[in-house]
C-alpha positions as CSV (number, residue, x, y, z in Angstrom):
1,X,99.8,85.8,82.2
2,X,98.3,82.5,82.8
3,X,101.6,80.7,82.9
4,X,103.6,83.4,84.8
5,X,104.9,81.9,88.0
6,X,108.2,83.7,88.6
7,X,107.5,87.4,88.7
8,X,103.9,87.2,90.1
9,X,102.3,85.0,92.6
10,X,98.7,85.3,91.5
11,X,97.4,84.1,94.9
12,X,98.9,87.1,96.8
13,X,97.6,90.7,96.7
14,X,98.8,92.7,93.6
15,X,98.8,96.5,93.6
16,X,99.0,98.3,90.3
17,X,99.3,102.1,89.9
18,X,98.6,104.1,86.8
19,X,97.9,101.1,84.6
20,X,96.2,101.5,81.2
21,X,92.5,100.7,81.2
22,X,92.9,98.1,78.4
23,X,95.4,96.2,80.5
24,X,93.1,96.4,83.6
25,X,90.2,95.1,81.6
26,X,92.3,92.1,80.5
27,X,93.4,91.5,84.1
28,X,89.8,91.7,85.3
29,X,88.9,88.8,82.9
30,X,91.9,86.8,83.9
31,X,91.7,87.5,87.7
32,X,88.0,86.8,88.0
33,X,88.7,83.0,88.4
34,X,91.3,83.6,91.0
35,X,90.0,86.3,93.4
36,X,88.5,89.7,93.8
37,X,89.7,92.9,92.2
38,X,89.0,96.4,93.4
39,X,89.8,99.2,91.1
40,X,89.7,103.0,90.9
41,X,89.7,104.6,87.5
42,X,90.8,108.1,86.6
43,X,92.4,110.2,83.8
44,X,96.0,111.0,83.4
45,X,97.0,114.3,81.8
46,X,100.3,115.3,80.3
47,X,101.8,118.8,80.3
48,X,104.8,119.5,78.1
49,X,105.8,122.6,80.1
50,X,104.3,125.2,82.4
51,X,105.4,128.8,82.5
52,X,105.4,130.9,85.7
53,X,101.8,131.9,85.1
54,X,100.7,128.2,84.9
55,X,99.9,128.4,81.2
56,X,100.7,125.5,79.0
57,X,103.6,126.1,76.7
58,X,105.0,124.1,73.8
59,X,108.2,122.1,74.1
60,X,111.2,124.3,73.3
61,X,112.2,124.5,69.7
62,X,115.4,122.6,70.3
63,X,113.6,119.6,71.7
64,X,111.4,116.9,70.3
65,X,109.1,114.3,72.0
66,X,108.8,111.0,70.2
67,X,108.4,107.3,70.8
68,X,111.4,105.3,72.1
69,X,113.1,102.7,69.9
70,X,115.4,99.9,70.5
71,X,118.4,102.2,69.7
72,X,117.5,104.3,72.8
73,X,117.6,101.4,75.3
74,X,121.3,101.5,76.2
75,X,121.1,105.1,77.2
76,X,118.1,104.4,79.3
77,X,119.6,101.3,81.0
78,X,122.9,103.1,81.7
79,X,121.2,105.7,83.9
80,X,118.5,103.4,85.4
81,X,119.2,103.4,89.2
82,X,118.8,99.6,89.5
83,X,120.7,98.7,86.3
84,X,122.8,96.1,88.1
85,X,119.8,94.0,89.0
86,X,117.6,94.7,85.9
87,X,118.8,93.3,82.7
88,X,119.0,95.4,79.6
89,X,116.8,92.8,77.7
90,X,113.9,93.8,79.9
91,X,114.1,97.3,78.6
92,X,114.4,96.1,75.0
93,X,111.2,94.1,75.4
94,X,109.3,96.9,77.1
95,X,110.3,99.5,74.4
96,X,109.2,97.1,71.7
97,X,105.9,96.1,73.3
98,X,104.6,99.1,75.3
99,X,104.6,102.9,74.5
100,X,107.5,104.8,75.9
101,X,108.4,108.4,75.1
102,X,111.6,110.3,75.0
103,X,112.6,113.9,74.8
104,X,115.4,114.4,72.3
105,X,117.7,117.3,71.3
106,X,116.8,118.1,67.7
107,X,120.4,119.2,66.8
108,X,122.2,116.1,68.1
109,X,119.3,113.6,68.4
110,X,120.6,113.0,72.0
111,X,118.1,111.4,74.4
112,X,117.6,113.9,77.3
113,X,114.7,112.3,79.2
114,X,112.3,109.4,78.9
115,X,109.5,107.4,80.4
116,X,109.2,103.6,79.9
117,X,106.1,101.5,80.9
118,X,106.3,98.3,82.8
119,X,105.0,95.0,81.4
120,X,101.6,95.6,83.1
121,X,101.3,99.2,81.8
122,X,102.3,101.3,84.8
123,X,105.3,103.7,84.7
124,X,108.5,101.7,85.1
125,X,111.3,104.2,84.7
126,X,111.3,107.9,84.2
127,X,114.6,109.6,84.1
128,X,116.3,112.8,82.9
129,X,120.0,112.8,82.2
130,X,121.8,114.9,84.8
131,X,123.0,117.5,82.3
132,X,119.4,118.3,81.3
133,X,117.9,118.5,84.7
134,X,116.3,121.8,85.9
135,X,116.6,123.4,82.5
136,X,112.9,123.7,81.7
């Protein structure tokens, strides 16, 4: 972070949403010599699926949620809306370094949906392949 001078101008305001607390703590230490940081902390909850009665249900039996791997990156990049300006190598690094999750079909191991974090810990890309949308 101390040598980053292309992606971030540390002298300008920086707004981060949904960034992991450990990353924010490191940014606090780093940024304290540059300027003032204001922050708001909260909890993030994940729901696998809601039924019509708003009760939590398990993921369907034919699906599985697990961490993303380098083998999943091409499918993610292919559907990413700004893939022409964001290199695939960025996704490879993000999946190796930060937690990302995918929903996979158990029978074919096909990636149906995913969420990838950005280099500062916020959500970077969350997509569902078109053929799996609105299927619960």
